[in-house]
C-alpha positions in Angstrom: -28.6 -20.0 9.5 -27.7 -17.6 12.3 -30.5 -15.6 14.0 -29.2 -12.3 12.7 -28.2 -10.8 9.4 -24.6 -11.0 8.5 -22.3 -8.0 8.2 -18.7 -7.3 7.2 -16.1 -4.8 8.6 -12.7 -4.6 7.0 -10.1 -3.0 9.3 -6.4 -2.3 9.3 -4.1 -3.1 12.1 -1.4 -0.7 10.9 2.2 -1.6 10.2 3.8 -2.0 13.7 2.7 -4.6 16.1 0.5 -3.1 18.8 1.3 0.5 17.9 -1.3 1.4 15.3 -4.5 -0.4 16.1 -7.3 2.1 16.5 -10.2 1.6 19.1 -12.9 1.1 16.4 -10.8 -1.5 14.6 -10.1 -3.3 17.8 -13.8 -3.3 18.6 -14.7 -4.9 15.3 -12.1 -7.6 15.8 -13.3 -8.4 19.4 -17.0 -8.4 18.6 -16.9 -10.4 15.4 -18.1 -14.0 15.1 -15.4 -14.7 12.6 -12.1 -12.8 12.0 -10.2 -13.3 8.8 -6.7 -12.0 9.1 -4.1 -11.2 6.4 -0.9 -9.7 7.8 2.8 -9.8 6.8 4.2 -10.9 10.1 3.3 -14.1 12.0 3.7 -12.3 15.3 1.0 -9.8 14.3 -1.3 -12.7 13.3 -0.7 -14.4 16.7 -1.5 -11.1 18.4 -4.8 -10.8 16.6 -5.7 -14.4 17.4 -5.7 -13.4 21.1 -8.4 -10.8 20.4 -11.1 -12.7 18.5 -13.3 -15.7 19.1 -12.7 -17.4 15.8 -9.7 -16.1 13.9 -8.7 -17.6 10.5 -5.6 -16.8 8.5 -6.0 -15.9 4.9 -2.3 -16.5 4.2 -2.8 -20.2 3.2 -4.6 -19.0 0.0 -1.2 -17.7 -1.3 1.2 -20.1 -3.0 4.1 -19.7 -5.4 3.0 -20.0 -9.0 -0.7 -19.4 -8.2 -2.1 -16.2 -9.8 -3.0 -13.7 -7.2 -6.3 -13.1 -9.0 -7.3 -16.6 -8.0 -6.1 -16.0 -4.4 -8.0 -12.8 -4.0 -11.2 -14.4 -5.4 -11.0 -17.3 -3.0 -10.4 -14.9 0.0 -13.5 -12.9 -0.9 -15.5 -16.1 -1.3 -14.4 -17.3 2.1 -15.4 -14.1 3.8 -18.7 -13.7 2.1 -19.7 -17.3 2.8 -19.7 -16.5 6.5 -21.5 -13.2 6.0 -24.2 -15.0 4.1 -24.5 -17.5 7.0 -25.5 -14.6 9.2 -22.2 -14.1 10.9 -20.7 -10.8 12.0 -17.4 -11.0 10.0 -14.3 -8.9 10.3 -11.4 -8.8 7.9 -8.2 -7.6 9.6 -5.5 -6.6 7.2 -2.0 -5.2 7.7 -1.6 -1.5 7.1 -4.7 0.3 5.7 -7.4 -2.1 4.4 -8.0 0.1 1.4 -4.5 0.8 0.3 -2.9 -1.8 -2.1 -5.6 -4.2 -0.9 -7.9 -5.8 -3.5 -9.7 -8.2 -1.2 -11.3 -5.7 1.2 -12.6 -3.4 -1.6 -14.1 -6.4 -3.5 -15.6 -8.0 -0.4 -17.2 -4.8 0.8 -18.6 -4.1 -2.7 -20.0 -7.6 -3.0 -21.5 -7.6 0.5 -23.3 -4.3 -0.1 -24.6 -5.5 -3.5 -26.2 -8.4 -1.7 -27.8 -6.2 0.9 -25.4 -6.7 3.8 -24.0 -4.0 6.0 -20.3 -3.5 5.1 -17.8 -0.9 6.3 -14.1 -0.1 6.0 -12.2 1.6 8.9 -9.2 3.8 8.0 -5.8 2.9 9.4 -2.1 3.6 9.4 -0.6 2.5 6.1 3.0 1.9 4.9 2.7 5.2 3.1 2.1 7.0 6.4 5.1 5.2 8.0 7.2 6.1 4.9 6.6 9.9 5.3 7.5 9.7 9.0 10.5 7.4 8.7 12.1 9.2 5.7 11.1 12.7 6.8 9.1 13.4 3.6 6.3 15.9 3.4 4.3 15.0 0.2 3.0 18.6 0.1 6.5 20.1 -0.3 7.1 19.3 -4.0 4.4 16.6 -4.6 4.5 12.9 -4.6 3.6 10.3 -7.3 2.7 6.8 -6.3 2.5 3.7 -8.6 2.4 0.0 -8.2 5.7 -1.0 -9.8 4.4 -3.6 -12.4 1.6 -1.2 -13.4 4.2 1.5 -13.9 6.0 -0.8 -16.3 2.9 -2.1 -18.1 1.4 1.3 -19.0 2.7 4.6 -20.2 2.8 7.1 -17.4 3.8 10.8 -17.3 6.6 11.2 -14.8 7.5 14.5 -13.2 11.1 14.3 -11.9 10.7 17.4 -9.8 8.4 15.4 -7.4 9.0 12.3 -5.4 8.3 9.0 -7.2 7.2 6.1 -5.1 7.0 2.6 -6.6 5.3 0.0 -4.5 5.8 -3.8 -4.6 9.2 -3.3 -6.3 10.2 -6.8 -5.4 7.8 -8.3 -7.9 8.1 -5.5 -10.5 7.3 -6.6 -14.1 5.6 -10.0 -13.3 2.9 -10.4 -15.9 1.7 -13.7 -14.4 0.8 -12.1 -11.0 2.0 -15.4 -9.5 5.5 -14.8 -8.4 6.8 -13.9 -4.9 9.8 -12.2 -6.5 11.3 -11.1 -9.9 15.0 -11.0 -10.6 17.6 -8.7 -12.0 16.5 -9.0 -15.6 13.1 -7.5 -14.8 14.6 -4.7 -12.8 17.0 -4.0 -15.6 14.0 -3.2 -17.8 12.6 -1.0 -15.0 16.0 0.8 -14.7 15.9 1.5 -18.5 12.5 3.0 -18.1 13.5 5.1 -15.1 16.7 6.2 -16.8 14.7 8.2 -19.3 13.9 10.6 -16.4 16.7 10.1 -13.9 20.5 9.8 -14.1 21.8 6.4 -13.0 23.9 7.9 -10.2 20.7 9.5 -8.7 20.2 8.4 -5.1 17.1 6.3 -4.4 15.8 4.6 -1.3 14.7 1.0 -0.7 12.2 1.4 2.1 10.4 -1.1 4.4 8.3 -0.1 7.4 9.0 -1.7 10.8 6.5 -4.5 11.7 7.6 -4.9 15.3 8.6 -2.1 17.8 12.1 -3.4 18.5 13.1 -3.6 14.8 14.1 -0.5 12.8 12.6 0.4 9.5 14.7 -0.2 6.4 16.0 2.8 4.4 18.9 1.7 2.2 20.2 4.4 0.0 21.8 3.5 -3.3 22.4 4.8 -6.8 19.5 4.1 -9.2 21.9 2.1 -11.4 22.4 -0.5 -8.7 18.7 -1.4 -8.7 18.9 -4.7 -10.6 21.3 -6.1 -8.0 19.6 -4.8 -4.9 18.1 -7.0 -2.3 14.4 -6.4 -2.6 11.3 -8.2 -1.2 7.5 -8.1 -1.4 7.6 -5.5 1.4 10.1 -3.2 -0.3 9.1 0.2 -1.7 11.3 2.2 -3.9 11.4 5.9 -3.2 13.0 8.2 -5.8 13.6 11.8 -4.6 13.3 14.7 -7.0 16.1 15.0 -9.6 15.3 18.5 -10.8 13.9 21.7 -9.3 10.3 22.8 -9.6 9.8 24.8 -12.8 7.8 27.9 -12.2 4.9 28.7 -14.5 5.6 32.5 -14.9 2.5 33.1 -17.0 0.1 31.5 -14.6 1.7 33.2 -11.6 1.3 36.6 -13.3 -2.4 35.9 -13.9 -2.9 34.8 -10.3 -1.1 37.9 -9.0 -3.3 40.1 -11.1 -6.4 38.5 -9.7 -5.2 39.1 -6.2 -4.1 42.6 -6.8 -0.5 41.9 -5.8 2.6 43.2 -7.6 4.8 41.0 -9.8 7.6 41.2 -7.4 5.5 39.8 -4.5 6.7 36.8 -2.7 4.6 34.0 -4.2 4.9 30.2 -4.4 
């Protein structure tokens, strides 16, 4: 047993190599006894290996046909084993460690439940890059975000006057949680679901953030109807711009104007 009590810090390295790592996240990586790393690009993993004393990749826990629920449990177990041994542990994850990231949340919750210090540091996520790369302000008309399979498995209320963002579109509809990709038949079912709210000629965007500075981000525009045949990966996000204008709630606006003492003809919303 180590001479000090174990601890856990889960940090994000952002999306682009070397560009997004914050000082506090770097400090956690450099000061940790053990660093567990889960990133999407081997160059980023190599970069992190140069910062820590003992850096271990979490990628080998993934394998085709293995349920991701098993993978995530094994990752958490590996991290907590070192925390329980009295080590200062850091989990370094691509993007933001709390966004579409099951392992950091579970590991931190478990560590805290066992009395260990555990923190999460905020970071640049793929969502942040998406807004910058595509020139989208989520406050302009609103933005809905769903994981693509969850969107298919459950009934959701869709507002086509706002942006709709579907994450992990490359594995949309996989009930096994064990595939690295699903094919055209799965996406055809997703298309049928989306076609209830959007015309098939509506332009959508297949987006992927850049992971290295010299590579551009992906922003392939296509009609919604071509989704089943599109080239999509685990890193692809589907962005669906608004298809209709915002519908003004005249009754509510009138009540708000009355509260503020402004006339009905005032410029509002």
